A tleap script that builds the chain and sets N, CA, C and O, in Angstrom:
source leaprc.protein.ff14SB
mol = sequence {
  NMET LYS LEU VAL VAL ALA THR HIE ASN LYS
  GLY LYS ILE ALA GLU PHE ALA GLN MET LEU
  ALA ASP LEU GLN LEU GLU TRP LEU SER LEU
  ASP GLU ALA GLY VAL THR ALA ASP VAL GLU
  GLU THR GLY LEU THR PHE ALA ALA ASN ALA
  TRP LEU LYS ALA GLU ALA CTYR
}
set mol.1.N position { 13.010 -3.334 12.350 }
set mol.1.CA position { 13.732 -2.104 11.568 }
set mol.1.C position { 12.617 -1.498 10.907 }
set mol.1.O position { 11.809 -1.945 10.093 }
set mol.2.N position { 12.845 0.298 11.769 }
set mol.2.CA position { 11.269 1.046 10.797 }
set mol.2.C position { 12.487 1.474 8.971 }
set mol.2.O position { 13.629 1.025 9.069 }
set mol.3.N position { 12.360 1.777 8.420 }
set mol.3.CA position { 11.599 2.225 7.321 }
set mol.3.C position { 11.375 3.482 6.460 }
set mol.3.O position { 10.487 3.700 5.636 }
set mol.4.N position { 12.418 4.264 6.864 }
set mol.4.CA position { 10.642 6.442 6.223 }
set mol.4.C position { 10.870 6.095 4.976 }
set mol.4.O position { 11.962 5.546 4.829 }
set mol.5.N position { 10.155 6.229 3.901 }
set mol.5.CA position { 10.388 6.423 2.508 }
set mol.5.C position { 9.628 7.078 1.471 }
set mol.5.O position { 8.685 6.684 0.786 }
set mol.6.N position { 10.452 8.509 1.531 }
set mol.6.CA position { 10.372 9.751 1.308 }
set mol.6.C position { 8.670 9.901 -0.136 }
set mol.6.O position { 8.715 10.168 -1.336 }
set mol.7.N position { 7.859 9.691 0.464 }
set mol.7.CA position { 6.255 10.483 0.127 }
set mol.7.C position { 5.398 10.060 1.263 }
set mol.7.O position { 5.488 9.133 2.068 }
set mol.8.N position { 4.403 11.172 1.061 }
set mol.8.CA position { 3.461 10.670 1.650 }
set mol.8.C position { 2.523 10.250 1.170 }
set mol.8.O position { 1.601 10.756 1.811 }
set mol.9.N position { 1.921 9.313 0.052 }
set mol.9.CA position { 1.334 8.672 -0.067 }
set mol.9.C position { 1.366 6.708 0.144 }
set mol.9.O position { 1.959 5.840 -0.496 }
set mol.10.N position { 0.742 6.663 0.940 }
set mol.10.CA position { 0.424 5.597 1.422 }
set mol.10.C position { 0.540 4.732 0.807 }
set mol.10.O position { 1.310 3.917 1.316 }
set mol.11.N position { -0.228 4.176 -0.980 }
set mol.11.CA position { -0.166 3.887 -2.072 }
set mol.11.C position { 0.764 3.335 -2.056 }
set mol.11.O position { 1.042 2.136 -2.044 }
set mol.12.N position { 1.370 4.311 -2.054 }
set mol.12.CA position { 3.302 3.439 -2.637 }
set mol.12.C position { 3.597 2.942 -1.845 }
set mol.12.O position { 4.176 1.864 -1.979 }
set mol.13.N position { 3.218 3.747 -0.026 }
set mol.13.CA position { 3.822 2.134 1.029 }
set mol.13.C position { 3.498 1.029 0.906 }
set mol.13.O position { 3.705 -0.127 1.277 }
set mol.14.N position { 3.066 1.496 0.439 }
set mol.14.CA position { 1.864 -0.178 0.358 }
set mol.14.C position { 2.142 -1.335 -0.115 }
set mol.14.O position { 2.110 -2.453 0.398 }
set mol.15.N position { 2.601 -0.733 -1.814 }
set mol.15.CA position { 3.621 -0.646 -2.666 }
set mol.15.C position { 4.665 -1.933 -2.166 }
set mol.15.O position { 4.843 -3.151 -2.175 }
set mol.16.N position { 5.109 -0.809 -1.796 }
set mol.16.CA position { 6.743 -1.058 -1.083 }
set mol.16.C position { 7.081 -3.008 -0.492 }
set mol.16.O position { 7.817 -3.941 -0.814 }
set mol.17.N position { 6.091 -2.741 0.421 }
set mol.17.CA position { 6.116 -3.149 1.989 }
set mol.17.C position { 5.519 -4.432 1.281 }
set mol.17.O position { 6.415 -5.264 1.421 }
set mol.18.N position { 4.529 -5.003 0.628 }
set mol.18.CA position { 4.411 -5.662 -0.754 }
set mol.18.C position { 5.239 -6.317 -1.047 }
set mol.18.O position { 5.381 -7.481 -0.672 }
set mol.19.N position { 6.241 -5.468 -2.063 }
set mol.19.CA position { 7.207 -6.576 -2.824 }
set mol.19.C position { 7.828 -7.050 -1.960 }
set mol.19.O position { 7.871 -8.267 -1.776 }
set mol.20.N position { 8.580 -6.002 -1.083 }
set mol.20.CA position { 9.507 -6.593 0.316 }
set mol.20.C position { 9.125 -6.723 0.856 }
set mol.20.O position { 8.965 -5.722 1.554 }
set mol.21.N position { 8.449 -7.969 1.359 }
set mol.21.CA position { 7.945 -8.171 2.215 }
set mol.21.C position { 8.891 -8.742 2.821 }
set mol.21.O position { 9.192 -8.323 3.939 }
set mol.22.N position { 9.591 -9.821 2.255 }
set mol.22.CA position { 10.449 -10.352 3.415 }
set mol.22.C position { 11.638 -9.993 3.953 }
set mol.22.O position { 12.550 -10.670 4.429 }
set mol.23.N position { 11.467 -8.597 3.778 }
set mol.23.CA position { 13.079 -7.540 4.656 }
set mol.23.C position { 11.678 -8.111 6.206 }
set mol.23.O position { 11.871 -8.803 7.206 }
set mol.24.N position { 10.668 -7.559 5.806 }
set mol.24.CA position { 10.340 -7.489 7.332 }
set mol.24.C position { 10.107 -6.378 8.588 }
set mol.24.O position { 9.874 -6.329 9.796 }
set mol.25.N position { 10.251 -5.855 7.863 }
set mol.25.CA position { 10.005 -3.712 7.760 }
set mol.25.C position { 9.195 -3.410 8.019 }
set mol.25.O position { 8.168 -4.047 7.785 }
set mol.26.N position { 9.209 -2.343 8.606 }
set mol.26.CA position { 8.174 -1.457 9.758 }
set mol.26.C position { 8.468 -0.324 8.629 }
set mol.26.O position { 9.533 0.291 8.570 }
set mol.27.N position { 7.381 -0.136 7.747 }
set mol.27.CA position { 7.630 1.819 6.064 }
set mol.27.C position { 6.634 1.977 7.665 }
set mol.27.O position { 6.318 1.308 8.649 }
set mol.28.N position { 6.432 3.476 7.016 }
set mol.28.CA position { 6.614 4.414 6.540 }
set mol.28.C position { 6.708 6.021 6.260 }
set mol.28.O position { 7.457 6.944 5.943 }
set mol.29.N position { 5.778 5.762 6.511 }
set mol.29.CA position { 5.377 7.245 5.503 }
set mol.29.C position { 5.774 8.932 5.728 }
set mol.29.O position { 5.112 9.667 6.460 }
set mol.30.N position { 6.692 9.269 5.137 }
set mol.30.CA position { 6.751 11.081 5.577 }
set mol.30.C position { 5.226 11.543 7.298 }
set mol.30.O position { 5.436 12.222 8.303 }
set mol.31.N position { 4.120 10.920 6.945 }
set mol.31.CA position { 3.844 11.620 8.034 }
set mol.31.C position { 3.550 11.232 9.188 }
set mol.31.O position { 3.171 11.995 10.076 }
set mol.32.N position { 3.768 9.308 9.379 }
set mol.32.CA position { 3.953 8.736 10.151 }
set mol.32.C position { 5.893 8.611 10.709 }
set mol.32.O position { 6.291 7.756 11.500 }
set mol.33.N position { 6.838 9.721 10.025 }
set mol.33.CA position { 7.429 9.345 10.462 }
set mol.33.C position { 7.890 10.989 11.143 }
set mol.33.O position { 8.792 11.373 11.886 }
set mol.34.N position { 6.875 11.576 10.519 }
set mol.34.CA position { 6.397 13.424 10.650 }
set mol.34.C position { 6.751 14.472 10.530 }
set mol.34.O position { 6.694 15.594 11.034 }
set mol.35.N position { 7.246 13.789 9.553 }
set mol.35.CA position { 8.194 15.063 8.464 }
set mol.35.C position { 6.616 15.821 7.875 }
set mol.35.O position { 5.620 15.146 7.618 }
set mol.36.N position { 6.681 17.247 7.756 }
set mol.36.CA position { 6.037 17.626 7.013 }
set mol.36.C position { 5.962 18.126 5.688 }
set mol.36.O position { 5.034 17.973 4.893 }
set mol.37.N position { 7.521 19.023 5.452 }
set mol.37.CA position { 7.935 19.782 4.434 }
set mol.37.C position { 7.493 18.859 3.512 }
set mol.37.O position { 7.179 17.713 3.832 }
set mol.38.N position { 7.435 19.428 2.015 }
set mol.38.CA position { 6.773 19.184 0.705 }
set mol.38.C position { 7.575 19.095 0.219 }
set mol.38.O position { 8.514 19.302 0.988 }
set mol.39.N position { 8.171 18.698 -1.559 }
set mol.39.CA position { 9.363 19.091 -2.543 }
set mol.39.C position { 8.813 18.824 -3.285 }
set mol.39.O position { 7.939 17.962 -3.367 }
set mol.40.N position { 9.303 19.675 -4.160 }
set mol.40.CA position { 8.421 20.404 -5.283 }
set mol.40.C position { 9.338 19.080 -6.448 }
set mol.40.O position { 10.545 19.036 -6.689 }
set mol.41.N position { 8.484 18.360 -6.850 }
set mol.41.CA position { 9.456 16.929 -7.684 }
set mol.41.C position { 9.845 17.734 -9.278 }
set mol.41.O position { 9.311 17.407 -10.338 }
set mol.42.N position { 10.538 18.463 -9.180 }
set mol.42.CA position { 11.318 18.898 -10.793 }
set mol.42.C position { 12.347 18.283 -11.543 }
set mol.42.O position { 12.754 18.569 -12.669 }
set mol.43.N position { 12.793 17.199 -10.584 }
set mol.43.CA position { 13.845 16.371 -11.387 }
set mol.43.C position { 13.603 15.626 -12.821 }
set mol.43.O position { 12.958 14.581 -12.730 }
set mol.44.N position { 13.886 15.883 -13.705 }
set mol.44.CA position { 13.645 14.634 -15.120 }
set mol.44.C position { 13.164 13.018 -14.945 }
set mol.44.O position { 12.594 12.308 -15.774 }
set mol.45.N position { 13.685 12.628 -13.294 }
set mol.45.CA position { 13.439 11.224 -13.348 }
set mol.45.C position { 13.738 10.709 -11.796 }
set mol.45.O position { 14.658 11.208 -11.148 }
set mol.46.N position { 12.939 9.738 -11.292 }
set mol.46.CA position { 12.765 8.991 -9.841 }
set mol.46.C position { 13.924 9.593 -9.531 }
set mol.46.O position { 13.869 10.643 -8.892 }
set mol.47.N position { 15.443 8.942 -9.999 }
set mol.47.CA position { 16.448 8.789 -8.887 }
set mol.47.C position { 16.393 10.695 -9.111 }
set mol.47.O position { 16.143 11.026 -7.952 }
set mol.48.N position { 16.460 11.644 -9.690 }
set mol.48.CA position { 17.061 12.598 -9.432 }
set mol.48.C position { 15.789 13.878 -7.767 }
set mol.48.O position { 15.933 14.637 -6.809 }
set mol.49.N position { 14.689 13.144 -8.660 }
set mol.49.CA position { 13.448 13.485 -7.457 }
set mol.49.C position { 13.652 12.568 -6.417 }
set mol.49.O position { 13.540 13.397 -5.513 }
set mol.50.N position { 13.953 11.057 -5.567 }
set mol.50.CA position { 14.824 10.781 -5.117 }
set mol.50.C position { 16.025 11.951 -4.028 }
set mol.50.O position { 16.043 12.359 -2.867 }
set mol.51.N position { 16.777 12.079 -5.119 }
set mol.51.CA position { 17.545 12.724 -4.723 }
set mol.51.C position { 16.792 14.584 -3.538 }
set mol.51.O position { 16.668 14.969 -2.376 }
set mol.52.N position { 16.564 15.013 -4.871 }
set mol.52.CA position { 16.281 16.425 -4.223 }
set mol.52.C position { 15.558 16.009 -2.474 }
set mol.52.O position { 15.696 16.440 -1.330 }
set mol.53.N position { 14.852 15.048 -3.092 }
set mol.53.CA position { 14.210 15.057 -0.684 }
set mol.53.C position { 14.442 14.719 -0.247 }
set mol.53.O position { 13.954 14.744 0.883 }
set mol.54.N position { 15.950 13.621 -0.700 }
set mol.54.CA position { 16.714 13.509 0.721 }
set mol.54.C position { 17.720 14.795 0.706 }
set mol.54.O position { 18.326 15.019 1.754 }
set mol.55.N position { 17.925 15.598 -0.339 }
set mol.55.CA position { 19.076 17.064 0.728 }
set mol.55.C position { 18.121 17.813 1.335 }
set mol.55.O position { 18.432 18.678 2.154 }
set mol.56.N position { 16.409 17.467 0.877 }
set mol.56.CA position { 15.429 17.849 1.669 }
set mol.56.C position { 15.241 17.947 3.258 }
set mol.56.O position { 15.306 18.745 4.194 }
set mol.57.N position { 14.836 15.981 2.799 }
set mol.57.CA position { 14.915 15.637 4.124 }
set mol.57.C position { 15.717 15.795 5.101 }
set mol.57.O position { 15.447 15.322 6.204 }
savepdb mol mol.pdb
quit
C-alpha cells in the first residue's frame, strides 16, 4: 500500500517510515506523488496546518 504524506520534506518521510516500519507501507512525498502545490502553514498547531494541507491537496 502507498501512503502520501503531505510534505515535500524527504527527511520527514524517512522519519515516519522508520517509526512505522512494521506497517510495510510505501511512503511517498508530495513530489513523488506528483503534487506541486505548496500550502502556507499559517495554523497555530501541527494539526491546523495538516488540515490546511488536506483541504488544499
